[in-house]
C-alpha positions in Angstrom: -7.0 8.3 34.6 -7.0 12.1 34.5 -3.7 12.0 32.6 -5.1 9.9 29.8 -8.1 12.2 29.5 -5.9 15.3 29.3 -3.7 13.7 26.7 -6.7 12.7 24.6 -8.0 16.3 24.8 -4.6 17.7 23.7 -4.5 15.3 20.8 -7.9 16.2 19.6 -7.2 19.9 19.9 -3.9 19.5 17.9 -5.7 17.7 15.1 -8.2 20.6 14.7 -5.3 23.1 14.5 -3.4 21.2 11.8 -6.5 20.7 9.6 -7.2 24.5 9.8 -3.6 25.3 8.8 -3.7 22.8 5.9 -7.0 24.3 4.7 -5.6 27.8 4.8 -2.6 26.6 2.7 -4.7 25.5 -0.3 -7.3 28.3 -0.4 -6.7 29.3 -4.0 -6.2 27.3 -7.1 -4.2 28.1 -10.3 -6.5 27.1 -13.1 -5.9 26.9 -16.8 -5.5 24.5 -19.7 -2.5 22.8 -18.2 -3.9 22.4 -14.7 -7.5 21.6 -15.4 -10.1 21.9 -12.6 -9.8 22.6 -9.7 -6.1 23.1 -10.7 -3.0 23.6 -8.7 -4.4 24.3 -5.3 -1.3 25.2 -3.2 -1.8 29.0 -2.6 -2.7 30.6 0.6 -3.5 34.0 -0.9 -5.0 35.3 -4.1 -1.9 37.5 -4.7 0.4 34.4 -4.5 -1.8 32.6 -7.0 -1.9 35.6 -9.4 1.9 36.0 -9.2 2.2 32.4 -10.4 -0.3 32.9 -13.1 1.4 36.0 -14.4 2.6 35.6 -18.0 0.7 32.4 -18.5 -2.7 31.7 -19.9 -4.1 30.8 -16.4 -6.2 32.4 -13.8 -7.0 31.9 -10.1 -10.1 30.8 -8.3 -11.1 29.7 -4.9 -10.6 26.1 -4.1 -14.0 24.3 -4.3 -13.0 22.1 -1.3 -12.4 25.2 0.8 -15.6 27.0 -0.5 -17.9 24.1 0.3 -16.3 23.4 3.6 -17.0 27.0 4.7 -20.6 26.7 3.4 -21.5 23.5 5.1 -19.5 23.9 8.4 -22.5 25.1 10.3 -24.8 22.3 9.2 -22.9 19.4 10.9 
């Protein structure tokens, strides 16, 4: 019985870790005429996003999914 409880706790903890890593991966979005809104949201840092936007008619912004998740995390 204790083994099952321990395994369930490990599984739950692992799921929280993976969702945080996935959220960090798509923190910034490349936005422009080609990509629309919210855009290409695959950048972990603003610098990565701006490097991809360099030479194009695009800009970078924070991913709305990330922004709203941070805002409402304390209200659950």
